[in-house]
Steps between C-alpha positions, in 0.01 A plus 500: 500500500576809710875461436444467125282810495761695696779385266292601197426841651871553572585400143254759369665760723840399362370539143356841593838618635685381191239654267510826697878516449450483123235772506705722732795483260307716251353750748704812587599517867321825592175409324488143631588592858235772514237268347582231758454752783136544399457132423606428859231738628245306295623160624489614864129574466459122527768439766301598807714298740819671385340844516388431856852391595644814342261732684537308828879540486462873439266520800742304721800715406348846457179476702320834537820691413413455132150613390285240320510703178881493501496126563276456195740702283799302631314174440440583133859612445620182665290278274630683194853431625432123477385530139806698397731259682345198327542654154860598568585154632381352169674775302833422666476141373520625140726804545879484456716547811607858422138613473414342835797667669406835345172496698703601808586869475639574846673318785581607854755309708639293212843524664386239755440249220827595328686438824361147513610442141856619576544313829313189380313493828136404464209723593158407637250746356165538673255627244125516445216468249517863391432628145675257260716309747615248236687782325723546806661158454536553122674834550734357765608218266534730198715735708769233520413337832424140587130540573283243673148491637299275728173372354235254609398205288192572290180299476574364151836393348419634151406844635801496733725424204354791299530747789852396601611511138401868498676559831830340398535641146737774623712263708309515829536181703178372657513294819186314600406423859585129477819538291838388634621796708866422421467644149367828640779520760761439229378801300468716813867433572576622149327833566141428398239765575213286625152650515234375741145637487420538869182706505245218511364242744627169359569148627865562590686548830371831636495739793238750614612863468339829391431551129333820378445576868311174563632173648546248219645157435829573321749267324816467709711334227685817392620568856600139564688465168687828539617414851587134437700572183641838608336684209381856461129559551323789330158608377433597140195610304414577142240773450311634203562865414243744366625439145441123555870420487662367817738596777682278750569587864773298673527571872828479689573160660332418832743429783449134596760435770364428846134527398222246533297372205201701626703821517626458145154412367360808670769715336441373148124516549534865601696580184270319259199654675648841418513398133132405510390821672690694233345308207177350644326461164784274378493233773301173489223579750288201387706258711369411848807644670348517847320164491669376820473825696250780431263279297510227765409758764210623284368144457519439876280808545245350260577731209429325170789534255 
């Protein structure tokens, strides 16, 4: 009975996503995105657990260095960021490719991607859940590169199909955790730019290194792949500008030779932490990033989370 109820609930969610796509088609981008910012604020009134996680993460990272009033302002801006990102994700499913690409108005370090395209030597891109991170893969593919991204399998096949259909419409190749790795390696050897979101605590091979100034469980896959296959390793972020268009920052490749997995993970964590400190309202603070470190220490001290 429980399984049937769960399947029915997932089917309703699938219908909601598909219906939302139809509605979004008729709503202008600026109006819809702004409306969804405030809708997100309304929804979060009922998501107490997520709000607590958000505030706890701010406390762990900033502590007393950031006044409580500033944390409250950042919290609200952050929640609005989720609403805007959700609307834009749906909007991209109904927009033509040229309109999606036009959302990116500036790039810094694009020569590093162009070099990969010319030499046909794959690149491991360490990126993060910042602003509209899905747009980064779209832009990379629409800019003439072989673009790929790692993704985890979702809780429902229908919803996974709908989401991955949106992700691959511009030619992005999605590789799931349990897929045959040989296909991914084949494309990497053809010069694929392969993005891995490495800013969360997930059930993958990991190491413990500083993140935002705090020890955190960090995916080690990017470091291992880059060294084993002799590929370039670099960090990239997409950020929202004041005019609500986007910019992309591509950092120069990280030197991998002679370094341990921990050293490389620490280096890419340092670089993506800098992105977050620069655009704090655009990162996904509602994830329990420090579950295995700072939060564990708090629980051992008897602090209720």
